[in-house]
N, C-alpha and C positions, 0 to 999 in steps of 0.2 A: 429877528423882528417874527420871519416865518415860524418859526418856533413857537414864540408868543403866544400868537396868534392863532395856531392849532389848538395849545392849550386852555387859550380862553374859549375856543368854541365847543372844545370835550366840556368844559364847566358849565356852559351855560345850557350842552345840551343833555347832561346825567340825566337816564332814565324820562324817559318823555312818557305821556301817557300814552296808555293802552288803550287801543280803537277801534270800534268797528265800522264796517262797508255793508251796505246792501247793494251785491250787485244786480246790474241791469239782468232781466233772464237774457239765454243766452250769451253770455260773455263773461270773463272774471274781471275783479277790481285793477281797477285801474290806481297810478298815483295821483288821478286826477279826481278819483270819486271824493264824496263827501262822507266824514266818518262821523260817528259817534262815539263818546267815549265808553269802555266799560271800565267801571271803579274798581279799584284798591278796594276791598274787606277784611284782606288779614295781611296783618304783616307782623314778623318776627323777627326779631334787633341779637345779634349772638357779641360775645367779647372778644373774637378774633375778626370783627370787622367786616361781615356780611350778615345781607337778610333775608330772610326768605317771605316772598310777595306773592298773595295771593289775587287774583283776579277772578271776577264770576257777575257773568251777564247773561242778556237773551239773546238770542240770532234766531232768523226766519230763513226757510229757505237756504238754497245755497247763498253764503252769506259770508264775507271774510273778514278777520281781524286782523289786524296792523298794528305791529307796535316799533315806536323807531326809538333806538335804542345808538351811545356810540362805541366803535369799534373794541373800544376796552369792557364795555359791559358784554358786549354781544360774547366778547370769549366765556363770560360766566352763563350768561343765555344758553349756547350750545350744549354744557354739559352737566346741563339741571333742569333745563323746560318739560313741562310735564302737560299736556292738555286734554282733554276729555269733553266728546260731549253730551253731556247727561240725558239727552232724550231722545233717547236710538239714534240718533244722524252719528256721521264717523265723520274725520280729520281726513280731506282727501290729501293734503299735502303743507310741505312746511319751506316756503324759501325765504330767501334774505339777496341784498346787493352784495355781489363779490368784487373784489378789484386788488388784481396783482401789487404787490408791496413797488414804490416807486423806483426800487434800485432797479428791481426786474424790467420796470418798464421804461428806465430808462437804458437799459441792456438793449431794447427791442430800435434804436436809433441808430444810425452809421456813424451819430458823430460821437467821440469817446469822452463824454462827458458824465463826472457826478454831478449832485445834490450842491456840493461847495467847492465849488469851479472859482477859479480868478483870470483875471483879461488876459494875460499871458498863455494861461492855459486854453482858452476859448479861441484864439488864433493858432496857438498850436494844433488844436485838433479843425481847423480849417485847412492845413497844410493842402496844398495841391489844387484848391477852390478858386475860380476867378474872383479879383476883384476889382475895385476901381476905388483909386485912394487918392483924395483932393487933399493939397497943404503949401501954403503960400500960393496960391493963383495956379499954380501947377495940376495936372489931372496924370495919375498912372494907371492902367491897368495892362492887369496879366495873372498870371497865378502867382499863388504865396510860395515863396520855398521855405522859410523858417523864419522864427521870430526871435530875438536874441536883444539879451541886456549888455549895453552899453556903458563904459563910465567913462563921463566926458569932465575934462577939467584933472585939475593935482588939489592935493590937500585938502584945504578947507573950503574950494572952489569947485571941488572935484562932485556929479551930479550922475546919475543912473536912469536911464530911459532905456525904454524897449527901443527896439528897432526891425522893422519889415525888409525883408529881401524876397522883392517881386521880380518877377523871366516875365519881360513883353511880348507882346507876338512876334516882335522882331528878333529875340533871345537875346535883349539887350538884361542885364542884371542892375535892378535898381534895388538901393537902400534907403529908405523915409523912415524919419526920427518918428513916432508916434508922441507928438506934443499934443497939449488939448486942443491946440489949433486945427489938428486932423480929425479928416470925417473919414471912416470908410463904409462902403458899400457891398453886400455880395451881390454879385451881380450874376449867378446861376441860380433861376428859380427854383429847382431841387435843392441846392444843399439852404436858401431861403426859407425853404417850407421845412427842413430838418430843424433848424434854427427854432422857427415860430412852435415847433411840435415840443422841440427841449423846454422853449419857455414858458407855454401850457402847460404841461407835466409840472413844472417847478410852482406855477400858480394852482393847482388843483390841488396842493399843498396846505392852502390857505383857506379852501373850502369848508363850511361845514361837515365836523366828521359826525356823518348820519349814516346808520345801516338801517333799514326797513325790513324788518323780518315780516313775513305775510302767512294765515295760518287761513287755507281755505275749506271750510264744514258743508257740508252737504245733508239733505235732511229732510223731512216733510213738518211742518208746522211751527208753534215756536217752542224753542228750548233752550237751556241755560248749558252754557259753554265754562268752561271751568281753565284757567290757567294758570300754572304758578310757575316761579324760577328761584334762584339765588341771585345776589349781586351786591358787588362793594358798597358798605357803607360805611358814616362815621361811626365809633365803638361809640356804644351808650356808659356814661358816668355814673356814678354812685358819691352821694354826698351824705353824711348822718346830723344830728343834731345829737347830741349827749348832755340832759339836761339833769343836773345833779339835786335831787331832794331838803327842799328847806325843811322838812320835818323830819325830828330823828327817826320816825318809824316809817318815814319814805322811801322808796325805792327810785332807782334812777329809770328816768323816761330814754330809748332808743326810738329817736326820729329817724327814717330813711326817705330820700327821696334819690328819682332816678333822673338824668338828664337826658332828654332826646332829640335829634338833630333831625328837619326834614330837609333834604339839600335835593330831592328825587326830580325836582320841576314839573311837580302836581302835586295839588291838595291833597292829604289824606281824611276824607268827607265821613266820620262814624265810621273810623276802621276800627278791627279787633286786634289791639297791640298786646304782645306778649314780649318780655326783656326775659334774655335766657343767661345767669351765671353760668358760664362755661364754652370754653373752645373748642367747637369740634373742627375735625381738620379738614382744610381747606387751601385750595393755590390756582395759580393762573397759567392758564396753559392756551397759546395763542390758536387757538379753533377757528378764529374769522377768517385766517392770514392764508390765502394758497401756498403752499408749502412745496417748495423745490427742492428734489434730490438733487446731491451731488454726485455730478456723472466724471470718470475719469477721460482724459483724452488722450488717445492712443492713436502716435502717426502713421502713417500706412507704409510699411519699406517701400521705397524706390521703384524695386522690378514689381511692385503688383500694378496688374492696370487692369482695370475696371470694363468689363463687358455687359453688356444686355443680359437679363437675366429671364427667363423665362419660370411660370409657379402651376402648380398644380389645383385644378379645376376642386370646387364643391363635390365632396362626399358625401353628407348628409346636409339636408336642408334646414334650417333652424335655427336660432340664436340666441344670445341673453338681451333679455329685452331692459331698457334702463329703468332702476327702481326710481320711486319719488325720494328726494331729499327729504330727510325728518330732522328732528334736531332737539335741545335741551334748553331753557331757557335762563338767563338771571337779569336781576335789576337791579338797583340802587337802592339806598335809604338814608336817612340822616335829618335832623331837624330841630326848633323849636316854636311853639308857634301856640294855637289855643287847643283847649279841649270842649268836648259839646257842652252847652251852655246847662247849668242845672244838674247836673248829674254827681260831680266830684267835689269836695272842698276846695278843690284847686278852681274847679268851676265858678265857683261862687267868688273865688277872688277875683276873676275876671268880668264882676259883672259891674256895673256902673258904679262910680266911687260914692261913699256918703258923704255928706259935708263933714266937715272938720270941726272937731270939737275944740274950743280956746284948751290952752293948758291950764286954764283954771278948772274947766270941767272934767278932766282925765285923773282919775284915782284908781289905782291901781294897790289892794292889798299882799302883805306878803303870800304868793303862792298862788297869783291869780294865776298869771302865766302859765306856770305847770299844771295847773287843773285841766286850762282852757287847752293845752298841747295835748293832754292825756285823752280829751274826748275828741280830738280829731281822729279821721279813720281810714284806713289806709284805701287808696284805690286798687290795689291790687290784693288777687289771690294768692299766695307761695306755693307751692307742689316741688316734689323731687322729679326728674327726669333721669333716672340712674344718674348717671355721672354729674348731670348736669343739672342746674336750678332755674327753675322759673317763676316768672312774676307777672301773671297775665293780669289784666287791667278788668276790674269788673266789669264796665259800661265804657260803649264805644265812643274815641275822643277826636277831634277832628285837630289836625296840626294843619296850617296854611303852608306851602311850599315856599323855603329859606326862612322858617321860622323853625324855634325851639321851645320844649314843653318841661317843667319840672313836675313832677309825678310823684305823689304820696305812694310809696310800697309797702313800710313799717313803719307800726307805733305802737311800740311792743317795752313793758317793763322788763327790765335784765338788772343781771347781780352784778357789782362793779365795787369794790373797796378803793379808797382813796390811800396810797402810796405817793413816795419820793423814790424813784429810782436813780441809783449812783454806779457808775461803772470809768473805770479809770480811763477807757480806751474817748472817753469824752473830753479830756482835757480841761475841764473846770472842776472846780473844788465843788459848785454847788450840786445838790442832785436836779431832777427834774419832776415835774407835778404829775401824777400817773395815775390812772386807773386800772386797775388789775382786774379785770371783765372778763365773766362768763357769760356764753350764749345760753343761759338758759332755756330760749325758744326754741319750737320746732322749727325756726328759717336756716338757711344758709345764707349769711351776711356776705355780700360780695364787696371786694375791697374798694375805699375808695379815699376820699377826707371825712375829715369830720372835725363839730365846734362842738365845743362845752361848754356850758352857762352853767354857773354858779351862782346859787345868790341870784338869780333870775338876771345877770349880767354874766357878757363875754370873757371868759377866763382863759382861753386856749386854743388851738387847734392842733391837727397832726392827721397821720395816716394809719390807714388799718389792710389790713391783708384778709383775705378773705376767711369769715372763720364757718367750719359746722358745727351744730348743735351740740351742746355739751362742752364744747370747746374754750380754754381759758388762754386770755393774750392780755400781753401790758401794753397800754396804750400812754403813751406820752405828750404830753400839750402845752410846758409853760417850766420855767426854769424855778425852782422852789429857794428863793432869796433867806429865807430865814435857816437852814440847814448848810452846815458844812461838811467835809468829810476829808481825811486824810489817812494816807496809807504809808507804812512802810516794812520793808522785807529784808529779812534776814536767812542767809543762805549756809547752809554748813559743805564741811567737804565729804564726798565719796568716803563711806568705810563697810567694812568688810562685818555683816552680821551673822553669816550661817558660811558652814563649809562644806559641803555633800561629798564625798568620794564611794563611786560604787562604776563595777562594770568597766575599770579601767580608765576614767574619768575623775578629775578632780575640779567642782563649779563651787568658784565662790559668788555670794550672795550677797550684793553690795547696796546702799539705798543713799540718794538725794536728798537732803531735807531740805524743806526750806518753810520759814513761818513768817506769814504776813496779818499786818495786823492794822484793822480801821477803826479811827478815832472819828466820832461823829458828834459833833455838836448841833443842838436846838436851841438855835435864839427866838422860837417863835413863841407865842405865846400858849398857842395849841399843842399836844403830844402829834410826835410824828412814827409813824410806821415807815421805815427805811427797808429797801431792798436794794441790798448791796449785792453786782453781779463779779463774781470771782471767777477768771477766768480758767476755764475748764482744759487744761493742755493734755496733749496725746503722751500716756506712756506715765499721767503723775493720777498720785489717788489719795484720797483726804486721809489723814491719820484719826485710827480709832479715837474714840473717847471725846473728842471736837465737835461742835455746833454741829448739826444735821441742817442739810439744804430744805426750804420747802420744796423747790422744786430745779427743776435743772434744764439748760436747754441744748442746742449743740454746739454750743462754744461756751457754755457759763453754766455754774451755778449758782444762785440765787437763794439768798442767805434773810430773813428777814429778822429786823432789828425794830424794836420799841424804843424812843427815845422821846421820855417824857419833856413838859415848858422848861427853858434855863439849864437842861442837863445835858452832860458828857455820857455816852457809852463807846465801850470799847469789842471790838469783834476782834478774835483771833483765829486764825483760819493754820491748821500747821496739814503738810503734804509731805510726800515720801515718792519719790523717781528709785523705784528697783530697777538692778541693772545685774546681767547676769555674765558671769568671763567660767570658759570651759578650758581647762587644761589634757593635756592625753600626758597620764604618768606614764607612760614608754618614753615620753619626749623629755620629761620634766630635768633640767637638768642643776648642776649645784649652784651656778650661779643664779637661776632663778627661785630656787630655796633662800638664798641669802638674801636675796631682797626681798621675797615673803617675811621673812624672818624681820630684818630691818624695819619694814613699813608696816609690821604687827599685823599683816592679814592673814597669818594663822597660828593655829596655839602651839604650846608646847607638846600637847598630846600629838597632834596630827604631823608636828615637826618629825618625835619619835618615830610614827610611822612610817613616814615616809623612808626615815633614814635606810633601813635595810632594801628597799628598793632603790634608793640611789647608791649601793653601797654595791648589791649585787649588780647593776647597771654598771657600775664602773669596772667591776670584772668581769661582766663578756664583753666591753671595749676593748680591754686588754685585751683578752684572747684577739680577739677579733684583729687586732694591730700588730701581734705576733705572727698571726697566719698570711699577711697581707703581706709582714716581710718579708715570711718564708716563700709566699710565693713569688716575689720580687727577685729576690735571690733564684727561685729554679729558672725566672727568666732569663734572667742574665747568663748563666752557667748555659742554657739552651743558644742564646746569641753567639755566646764565647766559641758551643761547641761548632757553629756554622761557620765562624771565621775560619776557625782552624781546618777544615775540611777544604775550605776552596782553596785554602794556602797549601793544602798537601796537593790538589787537586796540580795546582799552576807550578810544584816542584818536577812532573815527571819530564825525564831524559835532560834532568841540570845535573852539575856535577856534585851540588849540596844536596841532594834529594833521599840518599841515604840517611847520614846524620839527620836532617831536619825531619825526615817521617819518623824515627825513633825517639828522638826528642817530642813530636805531637800525641805520638801514639800514648807515652806516659802522660803528658798533661792530659789529653782524655780520658784514661783509664782511670787517673786522679779524681776528675769532675764527674765520672759516672759513678764511683764512689759516694762522694759528696750529696749529687743529687740522690741518691737513693735514699740517703739517708735524711734529707732536709723533707721529701715527699712523704715520710715514714714519721718523721715529727707535726710536718702539717697535717696530717691524718689525724693524731692525736690529739694538736688540739684543735681540731673544728668538728671531735666528738668532745670535750670536755667542754668547749663552746655550744655546742649546742646542747646539750646537759644543761650548762647556766643559764641559757636563753630559755628555756624550760623553765627551770626554778622562778625567774625572773617573772614569765607570765604569770605563773601560778602566782606568786607572791602579788602580782599587779591584780588581777583575778579577784580574790581572796580578801583586799582589803576593804572594807568598808566600813564608813565612819558619818558623822553626821552633827557636825559641833557648833554651839553657838558662841561666839567671840563677844567679849566682852569692848564697848566701847567708852 
C-alpha cells in the first residue's frame, strides 16, 4: 500500500508549474510566499521519451523563482538546468530541499529495523527493553530476553505461536504466549520514542514526493528571466493516412498526424511546440539523492590503546569559503488537448459543432473526400537538424493538462505503386496487398501506423519505419484474396565443376544447385503486379541467365511478376552454392585417388598427371621404410652390445671368466662388423631418399592444371 501511494503521489506531482515570488525587502522568499506562474513558452518533444522546456517571464528587483518537481524529475533537472537573467541581473543561488534515503535514516536509529519488518523482527529488536505484558488478567513486567516460535499440539491440531521470554525484576523468567488477547506496552520512554521515530520515518514515505527548487535573482528594475531544462515525457506518436487516387492520373496523398500527450501537471497555453523525429542520447542519474560511499570497517588490534592527542596550531590564516549550490534542471512533458482557436485546421475541428444534416442532404461525388483532404495544410514546418528531423508547429498551441492533441504535420503527394507481396515465411498461399512507396518529398517521415483509404473507404492498415527522402519501402496493409502462390523446390547433389592444381595444392570447386518455381494464379478481374520475396541465403548466388530481381533487401531478393486476370504465371529461380575443398598433393594417397576416380570428381587428364607424383611418393616412402628398418637394427645391436659388456663386468674373478670373455669378444667383433655395414647402407639410402624427395618436390611444384569437369 505504501509503495502504491508513493507512486500515485509521483503521478499527481509530475512537473508542477514554474512560479515566481517577490520576496519582501530584506529577506529571502519562503515556502509560504505567494507565487505567480512563469509560463512555459517552448516545448520540444523527442522520440527517446524526453522533452526540452523553456520558461520565460519577468522578475523585478531581488526576486525568486520556485519550481516544484518530483524526485524522479529533479534528477533530469539537475543535469540540464540553464538559468539566465536577460536584463543585466544575476542568479545568486540555486537550491533545493534534500533528504537522505529512508535506509540511511533508519540506520541512524538504535532499533535494528528495516522498511519491511515483521512483528517477530520488531520484538527481536526490543531485546533488553523493559516491557509490560498483560494476558489473561495477569500483568508481567520485566526485560525482554527473547522471542521464539513454539509449536503446540500435534498433527492437524498443531499451531505455531510466538512466545516472549521476560526476566522480571525478581529474576524470575516468565514465558508468555503472544495471543490476540495479549497486549504489550514499552515501559521505557526512550525506547518508546525510538519506536515512534521509526514509525514516523515509515509514514514519511507516504507524503507527497515534492522537491522544491528555488532560483534567487538580484538586479534593478524589471527584467526577463529565462529557465530551461529537460525531463521525461510520454513519447509522441505518428500516424498516417494514405489516400489512393480514384482518377487514373491522380497521385497518392500522404497525410501525417502527430499525437502529443500533456501529462506534466500544468496547461500549455500558446506554447511553441516542436516534434523531433530522433533520439538523442539521454540517461537517468540519481543526482538529487545524497550519495554515501562505502567505507571498510577495520578492527583495532587488541594491543592498541587510545590516548589523548594534541594537534598543531594554525600556520596560515584563511580557508575555503563554501560555494553556492548550483545545478541544471529537467521537466516532464506529454498529453492531448485543444489548440489555439482559429489558427490551424485542427482548431477549426474544435469549434462549436454545426447542425447535423439529414442523410438525404449529404451528397459526395467521387473524389470529393480526396480533394478536400488534399486542401488541408499541415500545421508544422519540417526541417533537418543534422541526424534529427524537426516538425515545428507554425502557430502556438494550447493543450490542457492531462489532455492530448492530434496535430497535422504532413500533407503531401507521394509516389506509390499497388502490388501484391508474397513470401514463403508468411505461411499462407495468398499474398498481401501492398504499396511500393517512394518518399518523393523532402521530408523525413517518422515511423508509425498508417491507414489506407481506397475508393474513399477503409482498405487496411499497417506499420511503417522511418523514411528518408528518396527512400523506397514496401508497405503491406491487407490480404489479397484474389491471388494464390505455390512454391516448389528441387535440389541437386554437390558436383565438381572444376579442378585447379598449382603450387602443390589441388582445389575442387563444387556447387550445390537448387531450383525453385513459384506458380502464381490471379482469379481477380483486374491484373496484378506480384512481388515475390525469394530468400537471400548466405553463400548462395543467383544463376546467370535467369530473371533479375527488381531490388534486394538484407534477407530477400524481390522479383516483379505481372499476372493478367484469370491467368497463371510462373517464376523459376535457379541458385548455386559454390564450395571449395583444398588437398595437399604431398599428402595425397592412393586411397584418396581411388575415391576421386570412383566419384568422378577428377578427369582422366588429372589422374594421369597425379600418377607420377604418387609413384614418386611411394618410392620415397619405401626408402624411408628401409632407412627406419636399418635404424631399428642399429638400435638393437647397440642394446645387445651394452648387455654383453655388463655381463663381462660381472664375470671378473669367476672360474668361467676366461672362456666367456673370449666368447663375448667374438660376438662383439661380429656385431661391430654388422653395425659398420648397416650404417653404411643407411647413409646410402638416406642420400637416395633425399634425391627422390627433391624429385617429388619438383614434380609437385611443377604440376599446374585447370580442368573443367563435365557433369
